[in-house]
N, C-alpha and C positions, 0 to 999 in steps of 0.2 A: 735499235733500242726499243721502240714502241712495240715491235713484233715480239721481242723477247718478254716484255712485260705482259703482253696478252697471253703468251704461252704459259707463263708462270701463274697468271690468274686462272686460266682454264684448268691447269693442273691442280691448283688449290681448290677450285670449285668441285672438281670430281673426287677429291680426296675424301675417303670415308673412315679412315683410321681415327681413333680417339681414345681417350682414357676415361674410364668410368669414374675413377676416384676424383679426377679433376672436375668432371661434370657434377658429381655428387657434392663436392665442396662448393660449387657455385650455387646450386639450386636448393640444397637442403636447408640452409638458414632461412631462405625465403619461404619455403613450404612450412617450416616450423613456426615462423612468424605468423603466417596466414592461419594455421590451425589454432594457435594461441589466441589470435584476434577473434576468430569465429567462436571459439569456446567461451571467451570472456563476454562477448556481447550476447550470445545466446543465454548464458547463465544470468546475466543482469536482467534480461527480459523475462526469463523464467522466474526469477526471484520476485520481480515486480508483480507478476501474475499470481504467484503463491501468496504474497502478502495481501493482495486484494481479496482473494478467495477466503483467506483467514478472517479478514474484517467482516465480510458478508456472512460467514458462518457464525461468528460470535453475535452479530446483530440479529440474525435469524433466530438463534437459540434464545436470546433474551426476549425477543418479540413474542415468543410462545409462552412465557412465564405468566402465571396467574397468582403467584404468592409473592410475599415481600422478600426482596433480595437482601443479602448481608455482605460483610467484608470477605468472608470465606468464599462466597460465590464469585466475587470479583477476582480474588486470588486464583480460583480455578479457571476463570476465563483467560487470565494472563498465562497460566501454565498451558492451557489449550493452544493459545496463540503461538507460544514457543514450540510446541509439538508440531503444529501445522506448517510453520515456515521451515522447520528442519534445518536450521543453520546455527552456527556457534555465535553469531553476532547477537547483540542485545536488541530486544524489541520493547518499545514503550506502548502503553495502551491507555486510552481515555474513554470511559463509558459515561454517557450523560443522558438524561431524559429532559427534553426541551419542550416547553409549552408556549403556544402563541396566544396572546391576548389582543383581541381586536379593538377593544375600547382604548387600550394604551398604545396600540399600534407598535407592539414590540414583542420580543421573545423573552421568556423567563426560564430559569433553570430549576427544575424540581430537585434534581441531585446530580452530582458529577463525581466520579471516582477515577483516580489515576494509579497506574502501576508502571514502574520503570521511571527513568529520569527525564524523559523528553517532553513532558507536558506539565501544565498547572491545571488545577480544577477550575472548570468554568463557574462563573458567578453571574448573577443577574446583571452586574455592571459591565461584564466583559463579553458576554455571549453575543451581543449585537455587533461585535467586531467581525463575525462571520455570517451576518444575516443574509448577505447576498448568496451564500452557498447553501443556505437552508431552504426547504421547500415552502411554497405557499400552502397555508393550512387554514381550515375553518377555526372559528373562535373556540378557544380552550382545547384545541386538538394537541396531541403530544406525539413526538417522534423520539425514537431511541437513536442517539448519535454515537457511533463507534469510530474512533480514530486510532490509527496505528502508525508508528514510526519505527523503521528498521534501518540501522546503519549497515551498509555493505561495502566491503573492500573488493575491488576487481581481482579475479584470480591471477591475471598477468598484467603487467604494465604495458598496455597497448594504446594509451591515450585516453582511457576512460577513467575519470577521477573517482575518488571515494564519494558515495552518494547516500543521501537519506531518502528512503522510500516512504512517502506519506500517503495515507489513505483516509478518506472522509466519507463514511457510509451512514445513511440513515434509513430506518425502517419504522413503520407504524406498528404499535402493539396490535397483536392479532386477536386475542381472546378477552382482553379487558381494556378499559379506557385509559388506564395508566399502569406503570410498573413502579410500585412503591419501594422505598429503601428503608431498611430498619433504622429507627431513631432519627429519621430526617423529616422535616416539614416538606411534604411532597406537593406543595402548591395548592391553590384553591381553584374554584371554578368548575362548573360542569360543562360538558360539551353541548353546545347549542348551535347548530349550523343553519337555523332558520326554518327547519322542516317541521318544527313543532314537537320534536322528540328530543329528550335529553338523556345522556348516559352518565 
């Protein structure tokens, strides 16, 4: 009995016949699932990178401005953000100019504008909610704060939930001490970092 079992096992081990269609039926769902997972995770990481680059691009463009901005300019930045991310999902944009006051030991908002539905405009009373994320600055120094939020849906259901991609980018004005906005009180104070010169 044991000898016959061994003989059967050896014969089975040496057997090389098979059916391609049966093997295909076993392996193809696994391969398709792996391809779907790779594509979905790659696309999510790519979209996160694209959103961050869009926020930096907008922040850099505004930092180079030397004239007063207006509502049309903010609209154009929102349209630019939509073009840069190149997806059908909605993107929200908040652009603000933030000023540090050393005497008061707090941040103030020169102006803040929102496009899309994901944000509210920063006010002096609310900006200090994110003070830990803002940079240390000299007295009366300003930064341009650009925030984006993009809702993305995974391409395939492979365990990755729907996500909000949030970016928080700040840049110092390059060619002028502040970036004013049309019709807004753009804050007071002159920059004085203790070096004896003021801007």
